[in-house]
C-alpha positions as CSV (number, residue, x, y, z in Angstrom):
1,M,5.5,10.0,16.9
2,I,5.8,6.7,18.7
3,F,5.3,3.3,17.2
4,R,5.4,0.2,18.6
5,E,8.8,-2.0,18.2
6,M,8.4,-5.5,16.6
7,R,9.1,-8.2,19.4
8,R,10.9,-10.7,17.2
9,K,13.5,-8.3,15.7
10,N,15.4,-11.3,13.9
11,Q,12.1,-11.4,11.8
12,I,12.2,-7.6,10.6
13,L,12.8,-6.9,7.2
14,P,15.8,-4.7,6.5
15,Q,14.1,-1.4,4.3
16,Q,15.1,-2.7,0.5
17,D,13.2,-5.9,1.1
18,I,10.3,-3.5,2.3
19,D,11.0,-1.1,-0.8
20,D,10.9,-4.5,-2.9
21,I,7.8,-5.6,-1.5
22,L,6.2,-2.2,-2.0
23,Y,7.3,-1.8,-5.4
24,K,6.5,-5.2,-6.9
25,R,3.1,-5.9,-5.4
26,T,0.1,-4.9,-7.2
27,S,-2.3,-4.8,-4.2
28,G,-3.1,-4.0,-0.4
29,V,-5.5,-3.3,2.5
30,L,-6.0,0.0,3.5
31,A,-7.5,0.6,7.1
32,L,-9.0,3.4,8.1
33,F,-11.0,4.9,10.9
34,G,-14.5,4.0,9.7
35,D,-18.2,5.2,11.0
36,N,-19.1,4.9,14.1
37,G,-15.5,4.0,15.6
38,Y,-15.8,0.7,13.3
39,P,-12.2,0.1,11.3
40,Y,-12.5,0.2,7.3
41,A,-10.4,-1.9,5.9
42,V,-10.6,-2.0,2.0
43,P,-8.2,-3.9,-0.4
44,L,-6.8,-1.8,-3.4
45,S,-4.4,-1.3,-6.1
46,Y,-2.1,1.3,-5.3
47,V,1.5,2.6,-6.6
48,Y,4.6,3.3,-4.3
49,D,7.0,6.1,-5.6
50,G,9.5,5.5,-2.9
51,E,8.5,8.1,-0.4
52,K,4.4,8.1,-0.8
53,I,1.7,5.5,-1.6
54,Y,-1.0,6.7,-3.9
55,F,-4.7,5.1,-4.5
56,H,-7.5,5.9,-7.1
57,S,-11.0,6.2,-6.1
58,A,-14.4,7.4,-6.8
59,K,-14.9,10.9,-5.2
60,S,-17.4,10.0,-2.7
61,G,-18.2,6.7,-0.9
62,H,-17.3,5.2,2.5
63,K,-13.3,5.3,2.1
64,I,-13.5,8.9,1.0
65,D,-15.8,9.9,4.3
66,A,-13.1,8.3,6.4
67,V,-10.6,9.8,5.0
68,Q,-11.9,13.5,5.6
69,N,-12.6,12.6,8.9
70,N,-9.3,11.1,10.4
71,A,-6.1,11.3,8.2
72,K,-4.8,8.3,10.1
73,A,-4.3,5.1,8.2
74,S,-2.2,2.0,7.6
75,F,-1.7,-0.2,4.4
76,C,-0.7,-4.0,4.5
77,V,0.9,-5.6,1.8
78,I,1.4,-9.1,1.8
79,D,4.1,-10.6,-0.2
80,K,4.1,-14.0,0.5
81,D,1.7,-16.5,2.2
82,L,2.3,-20.0,2.0
83,I,0.4,-22.6,3.9
84,V,2.1,-25.1,5.9
85,P,-0.4,-27.8,6.8
86,E,1.9,-30.3,8.6
87,E,3.4,-27.4,10.5
88,Y,0.1,-25.6,11.0
89,T,1.4,-22.5,10.1
90,T,2.1,-20.1,7.2
91,Y,5.7,-18.7,6.0
92,F,4.8,-15.2,5.3
93,R,6.2,-11.8,4.3
94,S,4.5,-8.7,4.6
95,V,4.7,-4.7,5.0
96,I,2.7,-2.4,7.2
97,A,2.9,1.2,6.1
98,F,1.3,3.8,8.9
99,G,0.9,7.3,7.8
100,Q,-1.1,10.3,6.9
101,I,-3.7,10.2,4.1
102,H,-5.4,12.9,2.3
103,I,-7.2,13.6,-1.1
104,I,-5.5,15.2,-3.7
105,E,-6.6,18.7,-4.7
106,D,-3.9,19.7,-6.9
107,D,-4.8,19.0,-10.7
108,S,-1.2,18.5,-11.6
109,K,-0.2,16.6,-8.6
110,K,-3.3,14.4,-9.4
111,R,-2.4,13.9,-12.7
112,A,1.2,12.8,-11.9
113,A,-0.5,10.4,-9.4
114,I,-2.7,8.8,-11.6
115,E,0.1,8.5,-14.5
116,K,2.3,6.4,-11.8
117,L,-0.6,4.2,-11.2
118,S,-1.3,4.0,-15.0
119,V,2.2,2.9,-15.8
120,K,2.8,0.8,-13.0
121,Y,-0.7,-1.3,-14.1
122,A,-0.2,-1.3,-17.9
123,P,3.0,-0.7,-18.7
124,E,3.2,-1.7,-22.3
125,D,0.1,0.9,-23.2
126,T,1.0,4.0,-25.3
127,A,1.2,7.2,-23.7
128,A,-1.5,8.6,-25.8
129,N,-4.0,5.8,-24.9
130,M,-3.0,6.2,-21.5
131,N,-3.6,9.9,-21.7
132,N,-7.3,9.3,-23.6
133,V,-8.2,6.9,-20.3
134,I,-7.3,9.3,-18.0
135,N,-8.9,12.0,-19.7
136,R,-12.0,10.0,-19.9
137,Q,-12.2,9.4,-16.3
138,W,-10.8,12.6,-15.3
139,N,-14.3,14.3,-13.9
140,N,-14.6,11.1,-11.6
141,L,-11.3,10.4,-10.4
142,C,-10.1,11.3,-7.0
143,M,-6.6,10.5,-6.0
144,L,-5.2,9.7,-2.5
145,E,-1.7,10.5,-1.3
146,M,-0.1,8.7,1.7
147,T,2.5,10.1,3.4
148,I,4.4,7.2,5.3
149,D,5.4,8.4,9.3
150,Y,6.7,4.3,9.8
151,V,6.8,1.4,7.9
152,T,7.6,-1.9,9.2
153,G,8.0,-5.6,7.4
154,K,8.2,-8.8,8.9
155,E,8.9,-12.7,7.8
156,A,8.4,-15.9,9.0
157,I,11.1,-17.6,11.4
158,E,11.3,-20.3,8.7
159,L,12.1,-17.7,5.8
160,V,14.6,-15.9,8.3
161,N,16.2,-19.4,8.9
162,E,16.5,-20.5,5.2
163,K,18.3,-17.4,4.5
164,Q,20.6,-17.8,7.1
165,K,21.5,-21.3,5.6
166,N,21.6,-20.4,2.5
167,N,24.3,-17.7,3.4
């Protein structure tokens, strides 16, 4: 698979920064091939485990139809978006992952994925309560798994320059 190289190579984030953003942030936008050739982009919560990205979903709807029709997807997470009006710009930092997405059919893998998501969003909850909540919602729950083929991150040149100045 060939992906475009970023033009402004000095603004590329190192892999550690990309991983940090994917671990720490709480939402992003999943882009899929939607109905009638239109892109379908939907904001979602997610969990990243260092290799794959997981999302929860209802069992039917536009997102599920799109996933079933075409497994290719991208997922964008914004880490920073500081508006600087006097410069007519934003100081940004973001990550985009490209990959293949599918519905998790195996119950043990589905359970592992929802538990990862639960721990991320309710880290103080007890295991017993988490299990009760998952069990109550289990029959209506769909979990999606995105295998990453390529990931890239970029930040504003002003942030790059600030880092260099501080080193």
